[in-house]
C-alpha positions in Angstrom: -9.4 -7.4 28.4 -5.8 -6.6 29.4 -2.9 -8.1 27.7 0.7 -7.4 29.0 3.3 -8.5 26.6 6.8 -9.6 27.5 8.5 -7.4 25.3 10.5 -4.6 27.2 11.0 -1.0 26.3 14.4 0.9 26.7 14.3 1.6 30.3 13.6 -2.1 31.1 10.0 -1.7 32.5 7.3 -4.1 31.0 5.4 -2.5 28.2 2.2 -1.3 29.9 -1.1 -3.1 28.6 -3.3 -2.6 25.8 -7.1 -2.6 26.3 -10.3 -2.8 24.2 -13.6 -1.5 25.4 -17.4 -2.0 24.1 -18.8 1.4 24.3 -19.8 4.4 22.4 -16.6 6.3 21.9 -18.2 9.7 22.7 -19.4 8.4 26.2 -15.8 6.5 26.8 -14.1 9.9 25.7 -15.9 12.0 28.2 -14.9 9.7 30.9 -11.1 10.1 30.1 -8.8 12.5 31.8 -7.7 15.6 29.9 -4.3 15.4 28.4 -3.8 11.6 29.0 -3.1 10.6 25.4 -0.1 11.1 23.2 -1.8 10.0 20.0 -5.5 9.7 18.7 -6.0 7.8 15.5 -9.6 8.1 14.2 -10.8 6.0 11.4 -14.6 6.6 11.6 -17.2 5.7 9.2 -16.5 7.5 5.8 -20.0 8.8 5.0 -20.4 6.2 2.4 -24.2 5.9 3.1 -24.3 2.1 3.1 -23.8 -0.8 5.4 -20.4 -2.4 5.2 -20.3 -6.1 5.5 -17.5 -8.9 5.0 -17.1 -12.6 5.6 -14.2 -14.3 7.1 -11.9 -16.2 4.5 -13.5 -19.6 6.1 -17.1 -18.1 5.4 -17.9 -19.0 9.2 -18.5 -15.4 10.2 -19.2 -12.1 8.9 -18.3 -8.4 10.4 -20.5 -5.3 9.5 -20.8 -1.7 10.5 -23.4 0.9 9.6 -22.4 4.1 7.7 -25.9 5.4 6.9 -26.7 9.1 7.7 -29.7 11.2 7.0 -27.6 14.1 5.9 -24.1 15.6 5.8 -25.1 17.9 8.5 -25.9 14.9 10.9 -22.6 13.1 9.9 -20.6 16.5 10.5 -22.4 16.9 14.2 -21.4 13.2 15.0 -17.8 14.0 14.2 -17.5 17.2 15.9 -18.6 16.1 19.3 -16.0 13.3 19.0 -13.4 15.5 17.9 -13.7 17.9 20.6 -13.2 15.1 23.0 -10.4 13.9 21.2 -8.8 17.2 21.4 -9.4 17.4 25.4 -7.8 14.3 25.8 -4.7 14.8 23.7 -1.4 15.8 25.7 0.0 19.1 24.9 2.6 17.6 22.7 0.3 15.0 21.3 -1.0 14.4 17.8 -4.3 13.4 15.9 -4.3 11.4 12.6 -8.0 11.5 11.1 -8.3 8.8 8.1 -10.9 9.4 5.6 -11.7 9.3 1.9 -13.2 11.3 -0.9 -16.8 11.0 0.6 -16.4 13.6 3.2 -12.9 14.4 3.6 -13.8 18.0 3.1 -16.2 17.9 6.2 -13.5 16.6 8.3 -11.0 19.0 7.2 -13.1 21.9 8.1 -14.0 20.6 11.3 -10.4 19.9 12.3 -9.3 23.5 11.5 -12.1 24.5 13.9 -11.3 22.2 16.8 -7.5 22.1 16.4 -6.9 25.3 14.9 -5.6 25.9 11.3 -2.1 26.7 12.7 -1.8 23.0 14.0 -2.4 21.4 10.6 0.6 19.4 9.8 0.1 17.6 6.7 -2.4 15.8 4.3 -1.2 12.4 4.0 -2.2 10.7 1.0 -2.1 6.8 1.3 -1.7 5.4 -2.3 -2.2 1.9 -3.1 -2.9 -0.3 -6.5 -6.3 -1.7 -6.9 -7.9 -4.0 -9.7 -9.1 -1.8 -12.5 -12.7 -1.6 -13.4 -14.9 -0.6 -16.3 -16.1 2.3 -14.5 -16.6 5.4 -16.4 -14.8 7.5 -13.7 -11.3 7.7 -12.3 -10.2 4.7 -10.3 -10.0 5.4 -6.7 -6.6 4.5 -5.6 -6.0 6.5 -2.4 -7.4 7.5 1.0 -6.3 10.8 2.9 -5.1 11.0 6.4 -5.2 14.3 8.0 -2.4 15.1 10.7 -2.9 17.7 13.3 -1.2 18.4 16.8 -2.2 19.8 20.1 0.0 22.6 20.0 3.1 23.9 18.1 5.3 21.6 20.3 4.8 18.0 19.5 6.6 14.7 19.2 8.1 14.0 15.8 10.5 11.3 14.6 11.9 11.9 11.0 11.9 9.1 8.6 14.6 9.2 5.9 14.6 7.4 2.4 16.9 7.0 -0.5 17.6 9.7 -3.0 16.3 9.4 -6.3 18.3 8.0 -9.1 18.0 11.3 -10.8 19.3 13.4 -7.8 22.9 15.1 -8.4 24.0 13.8 -4.8 27.4 15.4 -5.5 25.6 18.9 -5.3 23.9 18.1 -2.3 27.2 17.1 -0.4 28.2 20.9 -1.1 27.3 23.6 1.3 25.5 26.5 -0.3 24.9 30.3 0.5 23.2 33.3 -1.0 25.4 35.7 -2.9 24.9 39.4 -3.1 22.0 38.8 -5.6 20.2 36.2 -3.3 21.2 33.6 -5.8 22.2 30.0 -4.2 25.8 29.2 -4.9 28.2 26.8 -3.5 30.2 28.0 -0.4 34.0 27.9 -1.3 37.2 28.2 1.1 40.0 30.5 0.6 41.4 28.2 -2.0 38.2 28.1 -3.9 37.4 24.6 -3.1 33.9 23.7 -2.4 33.0 23.3 1.2 31.4 19.9 2.2 28.0 20.2 3.7 28.2 17.3 6.0 26.3 14.1 6.5 23.3 13.7 4.4 20.8 11.2 5.9 18.4 11.0 2.8 15.3 12.4 1.6 12.7 13.1 4.3 9.3 11.1 4.1 6.9 12.6 1.9 3.2 13.0 2.4 2.4 10.4 -0.2 2.8 6.9 1.2 2.8 4.2 -1.4 1.9 1.3 1.1 -0.1 -1.8 -0.4 -3.8 -2.6 0.4 -4.2 -5.6 2.5 -3.9 -8.7 0.1 -7.0 -11.1 0.3 -4.5 -13.8 1.3 -2.6 -11.7 3.8 -2.0 -13.5 7.2 -3.3 -10.3 9.1 -6.4 -10.3 7.1 -9.3 -10.9 9.3 -12.4 -10.6 7.2 -13.4 -7.3 8.8 -14.6 -4.5 6.3 -12.2 -1.7 5.7 -9.3 -3.2 7.7 -6.0 -1.1 7.4 -2.5 -2.8 7.1 -0.5 -2.8 10.2 2.5 -1.3 8.3 0.4 1.7 7.9 -0.5 2.1 11.5 3.1 1.4 12.5 4.5 4.3 10.3 1.9 6.7 11.9 2.5 5.5 15.6 6.5 5.6 15.0 6.1 9.0 13.7 4.4 10.7 16.5 4.9 8.7 19.7 7.6 7.4 22.1 8.1 4.1 23.6 5.4 3.6 26.4 3.3 6.4 25.2 -0.7 6.0 25.0 -2.4 5.6 21.5 -6.1 5.9 21.4 -8.4 4.5 18.7 -12.1 5.5 19.5 -13.1 3.5 16.4 -10.8 0.5 16.7 -12.9 -1.9 14.5 -10.7 -5.1 14.0 -7.9 -3.5 16.2 -5.2 -2.7 13.8 -4.0 0.4 15.6 -3.7 -1.5 18.8 -1.9 -4.4 17.2 0.7 -1.9 15.6 1.2 0.0 19.0 1.8 -3.6 20.9 4.3 -4.5 18.3 6.0 -1.0 18.8 6.1 -1.1 22.6 3.3 1.4 23.1 0.3 1.5 25.3 -3.2 1.3 23.6 -6.8 1.8 24.3 -9.4 0.8 21.6 -13.1 1.5 21.7 -16.0 0.2 19.5 -19.7 -0.2 19.9 -19.6 -3.5 18.1 -19.3 -6.6 20.2 -18.0 -8.6 17.3 -15.3 -6.0 16.7 -14.0 -5.9 20.3 -14.0 -9.7 20.3 -11.9 -9.8 17.2 -9.5 -7.3 18.4 -8.9 -9.1 21.6 -8.1 -12.1 19.7 -5.4 -10.1 17.6 -4.0 -8.7 20.6 -3.3 -12.1 21.9 -1.5 -13.2 18.9 -0.4 -9.9 17.0 0.5 -10.4 13.3 2.1 -8.3 10.9 2.1 -9.5 7.2 5.2 -9.0 5.4 5.1 -6.6 2.3 7.3 -7.6 -0.6 6.5 -4.3 -2.1 7.7 -2.3 0.7 10.6 -4.5 1.2 11.9 -4.8 -2.4 10.1 -2.1 -4.2 7.5 -2.4 -7.0 10.3 -2.8 -9.7 11.2 -6.1 -8.3 7.9 -7.5 -9.7 8.9 -6.6 -13.1 9.9 -10.2 -14.1 8.8 -10.4 -17.9 12.0 -11.5 -19.8 13.1 -8.3 -21.6 14.6 -10.1 -24.5 11.3 -11.9 -25.2 9.2 -8.7 -25.1 11.6 -7.1 -27.6 10.4 -9.6 -30.1 6.9 -8.8 -29.6 7.5 -5.1 -30.3 4.8 -3.7 -32.6 2.0 -5.9 -31.0 -0.5 -4.2 -29.0 -0.1 -6.2 -25.9 0.4 -6.1 -22.1 3.5 -7.6 -20.6 3.0 -10.5 -17.9 5.1 -10.4 -15.1 5.5 -13.2 -12.3 4.1 -16.1 -14.9 6.5 -18.6 -16.0 4.3 -19.8 -19.1 3.2 -16.4 -20.6 5.2 -13.3 -21.6 2.3 -11.2 -22.7 -1.3 -11.1 -23.6 -3.0 -9.2 -26.5 -5.3 -6.3 -25.7 -7.6 -7.6 -28.3 -9.4 -10.8 -27.3 -10.2 -13.7 -29.6 -13.8 -15.0 -29.3 -14.3 -13.4 -25.9 -11.2 -14.8 -24.6 -7.8 -13.6 -23.8 -5.1 -14.3 -26.3 -1.6 -15.2 -24.3 1.8 -15.2 -26.0 5.1 -17.0 -25.1 8.6 -16.8 -26.5 10.5 -19.9 -26.6 13.5 -19.5 -24.4 17.1 -20.9 -25.2 17.5 -24.7 -24.7 13.9 -25.1 -24.6 12.2 -27.5 -27.0 9.0 -26.4 -28.7 7.0 -29.1 -27.2 8.3 -27.7 -23.6 7.5 -24.2 -24.3 4.0 -25.1 -25.9 3.1 -27.2 -22.9 4.0 -24.2 -20.6 2.0 -21.8 -22.6 -1.1 -24.1 -22.5 -0.8 -24.6 -18.6 -0.7 -20.9 -18.1 -3.4 -20.0 -20.7 -5.7 -22.9 -20.8 -7.1 -22.3 -17.2 -7.8 -19.0 -18.0 -10.1 -19.9 -20.9 -7.8 -19.0 -23.8 -8.8 -20.6 -27.1 -6.1 -19.3 -29.4 -2.4 -19.1 -27.8 0.8 -18.1 -29.8 4.3 -19.4 -29.4 7.1 -17.6 -30.9 9.8 -20.2 -31.9 13.4 -19.3 -31.7 14.9 -22.7 -32.1 13.1 -25.0 -34.3 13.5 -28.6 -33.7 12.3 -32.3 -34.3 9.5 -32.0 -32.0 7.7 -29.1 -34.1 4.3 -29.2 -34.8 4.6 -31.2 -38.0 6.1 -34.1 -36.1 4.2 -33.8 -32.7 0.7 -32.4 -32.2 0.7 -29.2 -30.2 -1.7 -28.8 -27.3 -5.4 -27.6 -28.4 -5.4 -23.8 -29.2 -1.5 -23.2 -29.4 -0.3 -22.0 -32.8 3.5 -21.8 -33.6 4.8 -18.9 -35.6 8.5 -18.1 -36.4 10.7 -15.5 -34.7 11.9 -13.0 -37.6 15.4 -14.7 -37.3 14.1 -18.0 -37.6 11.7 -16.8 -40.8 14.7 -15.4 -42.4 16.9 -18.3 -41.9 14.2 -20.7 -43.3 13.7 -18.5 -46.4 17.3 -18.4 -47.2 17.7 -22.1 -46.4 14.8 -23.1 -48.5 16.3 -20.8 -51.4 12.9 -20.0 -53.3 12.8 -19.4 -56.8 12.3 -15.9 -57.7 11.9 -16.5 -61.4 
């Protein structure tokens, strides 16, 4: 299938097409001309020794691929043949990105050093993401590795700059430095003793740790293909190491994410996969390329910290977990009650006890909570003694309310 989008690159030529082919990538690579590709993105099986299978969201179709090997040696031989061909088809200024995880990353790194040469190793990129915690006795896997190699010492690279850390002393960065007689870095000064400015600062260079969210199960670009990668991850790779119009090759294209990213960035792309279902899926995505918006990347993770700080302050001393992005619960106790969660809410200013209790019950009830606590800051006529509270909701006074109540009641100390 060939698709020619209407988007145009800088010299006003139509963007060349993207294509996907049903074939074994080794035989396909052997048929390609040497030096014809600007970037190879390899996302092969990870040596997990199992069959990966996943259903689409509507459960009408499933995708699967085989990652079963007799031995590590068999897997290494499989990779080496394909890496040698990928090296051959790369242009002299081209780059290769090899995606792997903890299962056989050491195997890939050794082979890449042999095929490409250790001198052409550029970076070990850590793709970090957050995942649901589990009860496993081991550390939670929360990253994958992408090895970045080039064909030679002359290669395409477009720097990416980010903001300085709040802890960075930017004033110092804006002053030029030099080495004194003792090789110590000191500020360079003019004849009047004033520091000499260092010129414009673009920011902090992109590091080799990329905090890019894993695809949300409800993301628009999610296809139901197992191990599908987010488009923004592939856009970053392609944007770093290619120019508009360059050719990108993905020999294990799977759901076609690399091709979609290339298309969106105005690059050409070739994908290869031995699964007819994967090829058909890639064709559909190329016909209607979709990139999901990532609020984490756009706003930062701190933007998700929406829990009310004043309310949490009233819960100091409780062993609880703050709850963000929930209008009915402020925190959940780490200790359960009767095998069910224990949510807590602090009454807001201007909110009646009944309103606060209803919000807490709506949030905690569907989660199976059997005991929920409402911290009251503004007692009113709808308190528990005059109006029944929802089942499982218990009202307790905030410290200020409890003190005022004791002073008002004027207890007899005699």
